[in-house]
N, C-alpha and C positions, 0 to 999 in steps of 0.2 A: 299297867305306865302309862300307855296313851291314856287311860280314863282321868286318870290325875292332870297329864301336861293337859286335857283339857279347861280340864275341870279347872288349872289352874290361871292357863289363857281365859278362861271364861269372867273370875274374878280378877285377878287385872284392867281386862277391858271394860269389867262396869264400873273398877276403881278409874279409869281414865277417863270414862264417859263421868262420872258423877261429877271428880274432877272440873274439869269443861262445864257442868250445867250448874257448880256453888257458886264457879268465879268463872263466865265468859268472856268478859275484861278481856282478864289479862291473855287468850288469847286472836283476843280481835270475832271477836262470836255472838257478843252484846246483843246484837238488831240483823239475826242469820235467824230462821225458820227454825223451831225446835226451844231453839237453846233462848231468842225472844221472849219463850211465851212461858221457858218453865222461867226463866227467874222475873218472870213481872208477877208470880204466884208464889211463891219461899215458901207461906206455910204450908199453903198446899203443897209443894216441893215437900215441906219434915213430914205433912202429915202421912208420906205415901211413901218415903222414906221407915220410919216409923212402924208402917205395917208391913215391908219389907219386911223389919229387922225381926217384927213377931213372927213372919211363915216362914222364915232362913233356921229362929232358935228353934222351933215346930219341928223344922226338917233335920235339924241336926237331933231330933232323938232317936233314927233311924242313922244306928253304929256307922253303917256304909257313907254313910253323908254326914256323917257331922264334923271336919275337917272342912270340906269345903263348905257346908254349911254354917259354920261360925264366921271362916273369913266373910262371904255372902255379910251376912250379919253386920260384922266390925263396915266394913264399908257404906249399906247401907244406914248404921249411927252414926258413921261419922259425913251422910253427906243431909242427916236428919240436923246436926249438933249443925254442922259450919253454916244453916242456912237459918235456922233461930239464934245465931251468934250473929250473925247480921242483919237484923232486923230487932235482935234487938241493941245492937251497937247506934243503929240509928234511931230507936225510941218508940216509945207508948206514949207519951206525953202529953204534950201540948196547951197552953194556957193561951189564957182570954186577958186584956188590958184593959185599958181607960186609954181613951183617946183624946189625941192633943193640940194645940196649934201645930204642930209637926209632922205630926201625924198625917197618913191616911194607909182606911183601914178598905181591902178589899175582901169583898164575895163574891165565891163563884161556886155558880152547882148546873150541869148541865144537867138539863130538864125530860132529858126523852121524848124527846118532842112536840113540849108542851103539858105536863102530866099534873107536875104539878098550880095550885091554883094561884094563882097571881097575888090574890090575899094574904097565901103563904106564904111566897118570894117576899111583898114586899114588909111585910110583919116579920121572918128574920130582916133584911133590912134592915131597914128598923130600931129595930133592939140590936142591931154589933153596930150603931153607927154608922152602916158602910158610906165611905166618896165613892169607890168604882165597884161595878156591881157588874160580873161576866156571865154569861148567860147560851153555851153552848145547845144547841138545839131549841132554840126562840125565837120566832119573828117578830117582826116587828108588831105589829098589834096587839102583841101578850107583852113586848117589853110597853108599849103606850100603858098600856094596862094597870103593869106595874109602877111605873112611874108617875102616874096618879092620882093610883092610895101608896107611895109614895110622901107624893107633893102633899096627901092633906093630911098626912101625919107630921107634918113639917120638913119635911125632905125632899125638898125638886130635884129631878134629876132630866142630864140632858140623855136623849138614845135616838145611840145608831147604832143599826142595823146591816150585815153582809148577809146576801141569801144568793143560792147559784142558780134556784128554779124557786118555783112556787110548787111544786111535786111532791117535795118530801120536809117537813119538819125540820127533819136533821141536815140541812144546806141552807140553813139560817143559823144567824150568831149574833145578837145581840149584849151589847155591853149598855149600861147607863154609867154617866160619868156627875157627881156635884158641881155644883155650880162655883161650887168653891174652892175649885183645881183649878177655875178657869174654863174660859170656847175651848173646845176642841173639833178639830177639821179630821173627817177618816179621810188617809190617802192610801190605805187597801184600795186598788179597783174588786169586783166582780167577776172577775174571771177566773179558773183556777189554775189555779198554778203557778211555780218561782217566774218573773222576779221578785209578784206583786202580790201574790197569796199561797196559803198552803195549796195543793192539790186538789182534792176530793168534796172537803167539809172546808166553810170558808172561814176562815180569822179573821178579823177587823184590825186597824192600826188605826191610831188617832195618835195626832198629832195637838200640842199645844199653837190656838193661832197665831199667838202674839210671841212664839221663842220660849216663854217661859214656863216650865215642868215637864212631868218626866213625859214622855213615850210610852202608851199605855197603847196595850197590844193585847186582847180579848181570845183565846187559841181557841181553836180548834184539828187538831189533826187525826189524820182520820187511823182506823182498828190496826193493829198488821195480821189483818187476816192474809192467807194466803196469795189471791190476786191482788192484794194490794202492797205487800212489802217492800214494792218499789216507792210508791208515794210515800208507804208511810218515813222511810229512809229519808226524801227529798223533802219531808215536812219536817224531819227533827234539824237536816240541815239549814232549809227557811230558817227556820228558828233561831237556832243559832248567830245566822247573821243576823237578824231584826235586834239581837242583845248586845252589841257589839259596841253600840253607842253608849253613854255616859253618864246617861238617866234617862233608865227604861227599864218599867214594869208590865211584866203579863203574867196572863194565871188563863187559867181553863183546862181542858182537859187534852191532857199534851197525849193517852192513848201511850205513854212511856212510863215507867219509873229510872231514879235514879242511878242504875244499871245501864239502861238502854243512853244517857247522856254523856255517857264514854266514850268522849273524841272528839265531844264537841265544845268545848269549855275552850275559854283562851285566860290568860292573868288572871289563873286560881279560879275562874267561876264553872257551874255547871255546863249550860248552855251561853256560848257567847261570855261574855263576863256578868253575866245572869245565876244568880246562885240561891236555890233552893231555902224556901222558905220554911218547911217541915224541914230540913236538913237541921239548920238551924237551930230549930226550936226542939231538936230533940223528938219529934211527930214521923219522923218516914219511913217508921215500920207500920203503921197503919193503913188500910185500904181503904181506897174512896170509891170502889166494887168492885164486886157488886153490891147493893147492902139486901140480898138474901144468905148470904155470910158476917161471921162473926171481922173485922175489921184484920184483924192477925192472922183469917187466910183469904183475904183478898189482896185488893191491888191498887199501891197508891199511884193512882198514872192522875190523877188533880192535883195543880200546884201552884201557889205563886212563886214568883218569883220578882227576882230585882237587881237592879248594878249595885257596884259598893258604896255609892253615895247612900245609900239605905240602908240601916241597919234591921235587925227581924223581934219586934217588942212580942210578939206571942203569935202563934197560929195553932189552930183545931181542925178537926176534922168532928164536924155535928154528924154524930150519931144521933140523936135522937129525931132526925127527917128523914127514917127507913122508911117508913108507912107512909111516907107519903105521896106517894106515887114512881119516881124517879128509879132507877137502874144504879144510880150515881148518889154517895153522899153530898151536902154540900162543905164547902171548909170558907174558913176567913182568915184572913191576917194581918196583925195591923204596923206598919211598917211607921219610917218614921225616920227623917232626914239625919245622914249622919253628920256628926260636924265637923 
């Protein structure tokens, strides 16, 4: 009798944990240790659930364990199905779009400390007609190289960089903005932490000099490793505050998926009043990191987001650059000014 009770306690306990890990935001745990990491890699979690399912089905061949093993197999099957269902609902699609006079095309690529060559970044930006290029982990010299290459290709850009120090390239973030969008001034100080910036890695907040046009934010939130969890949560809070206005575009490496955005939206937004372009385009199930696994198994932590005055014309995760050296895939989105 006691072994049977223990068995059902294990089954019910595992089921409760699985439920929390499939949808932690229902319990306010999406930004907590363990849950934040499992939910960030839903495809990998689903694969783990399938593996556990197979193990328990094999254990069910032993008669004394049959009921317990089938019950555990059912729990892991539901865990895997739940994660796949969430990813499927978010979508594995995406599409390109033609640029127009009322559109803004945003390219974002975390360069892993400047691994992709400037020519590779510039060629991609020119090919996609990028008006804004967000480059986390890119210093000003490389940003200028990209801008020069784009100018020679017929697409001049202004370069703005924020750097917390010159020791690690990851402590720099660069944004390129087309003169066609007007002149921009950087208003974010190169001092870590709110109220002016993200905590560990810099973001760039640029405002139009004449007050006409969107606020543009190049994002680099810190990763939710254990000793940075408090800073990571603070970064997400700060980013949500930056998108509380009426005309904002922000893009970059958020080190967070749409699951982690839960609780940060206002007026129907995902972060502040901004909504996620990938979710709008049916591509939020595609992982952008790391590049050494298929997008299904990766984590969609790179985003383009905008306030409701912009509609999403297209969004793509570009898998053709997995051998360019960065551990992130570039993303590109075309936004159109809403009527």
